[in-house]
C-alpha positions in Angstrom: 0.8 -37.7 1.0 -0.8 -35.1 -1.4 0.1 -32.8 -4.1 -2.5 -29.8 -5.2 -2.6 -27.4 -8.1 -2.5 -23.9 -7.3 -3.2 -21.7 -10.1 -3.6 -17.9 -10.3 -0.7 -17.6 -8.6 1.2 -13.4 -8.5 4.3 -14.2 -10.7 6.5 -12.8 -7.9 5.7 -16.1 -6.1 8.9 -18.0 -5.2 9.3 -21.7 -4.0 9.8 -20.0 -0.4 6.6 -17.8 -0.5 4.5 -20.6 -2.0 5.9 -23.0 0.7 5.4 -20.3 3.6 1.9 -19.5 2.4 0.8 -23.0 3.6 2.8 -23.4 6.7 1.9 -19.9 8.1 -2.1 -21.7 8.1 -0.7 -24.5 10.1 -0.2 -27.1 7.0 3.2 -29.1 6.9 3.9 -29.1 3.2 7.0 -31.3 2.0 7.7 -29.3 -0.8 6.3 -26.0 -3.1 7.2 -25.5 -6.8 6.5 -22.9 -9.0 6.9 -23.3 -12.9 9.1 -21.4 -14.8 8.8 -20.4 -18.2 12.0 -21.7 -19.6 12.6 -19.2 -22.5 11.9 -15.8 -20.3 12.9 -17.5 -16.9 9.6 -15.8 -15.5 6.9 -17.5 -13.4 4.0 -18.7 -16.0 1.5 -18.2 -12.2 1.2 -22.3 -11.1 2.8 -24.3 -8.8 2.5 -27.4 -6.8 2.2 -27.7 -3.3 3.4 -31.4 -1.6 1.2 -31.7 1.4 2.5 -33.8 4.4 1.2 -37.1 6.5 -1.7 -35.9 8.2 -2.2 -32.6 6.3 -6.2 -32.4 5.2 -6.3 -32.0 1.6 -9.6 -31.6 1.6 -9.9 -28.5 4.1 -6.8 -27.2 2.3 -8.2 -26.6 -1.1 -11.3 -25.4 0.5 -9.1 -22.7 2.3 -7.1 -21.6 -0.5 -9.3 -22.0 -3.7 -11.0 -18.4 -4.3 -8.1 -17.1 -2.0 -7.4 -13.2 -3.5 -3.4 -12.0 -3.2 -2.1 -9.1 -4.7 -5.3 -9.4 -7.2 -4.9 -12.7 -8.5 -7.5 -15.4 -7.2 -6.2 -18.7 -6.7 -7.6 -21.7 -8.1 -6.7 -24.8 -5.9 -7.4 -28.3 -6.5 -6.1 -32.1 -6.0 -3.2 -32.2 -8.7 -3.4 -34.8 -11.6 -1.0 -37.1 -12.5 0.8 -36.8 -16.0 -0.7 -39.8 -16.9 -4.2 -38.7 -16.5 -3.3 -35.1 -18.2 -2.9 -37.3 -21.8 1.3 -37.0 -21.5 2.3 -35.5 -25.1 -0.8 -33.5 -25.5 0.3 -29.6 -25.1 -2.5 -28.5 -27.4 -5.4 -28.3 -23.8 -7.4 -30.7 -25.3 -8.0 -28.4 -28.7 -6.6 -30.6 -31.7 -5.8 -28.9 -34.6 -4.6 -25.4 -32.9 -1.7 -24.4 -31.3 -1.8 -23.3 -27.4 1.1 -21.5 -27.8 1.4 -20.5 -31.7 4.5 -20.7 -33.6 5.4 -17.7 -33.6 6.0 -17.5 -37.1 3.5 -14.8 -38.2 0.0 -15.6 -39.7 -3.4 -13.7 -38.9 -2.1 -12.7 -35.3 -3.0 -9.6 -34.0 -1.2 -8.2 -30.7 
């Protein structure tokens, strides 16, 4: 089985609608999960789809990557394991800066 990262999703996408998107194209996804912000309960605009045995992940990536849905362009690739992403580093590789900000004022323009 292969897990795919699906980014650029419309914020209205649910686990079920993501699963349906892949099913309609002839794939047999085992699961689909949209990542939700803890603070707001809203979608973060990306998720993961686990393809079933026999599904061609490379074909799915080619078919879905760049697809436009509700004005947003999907970014699809094979998901990396947490270990290979550098577990615990939430700065996105930018050491010394906060990816999300502290929320405590400072020199921020809103």
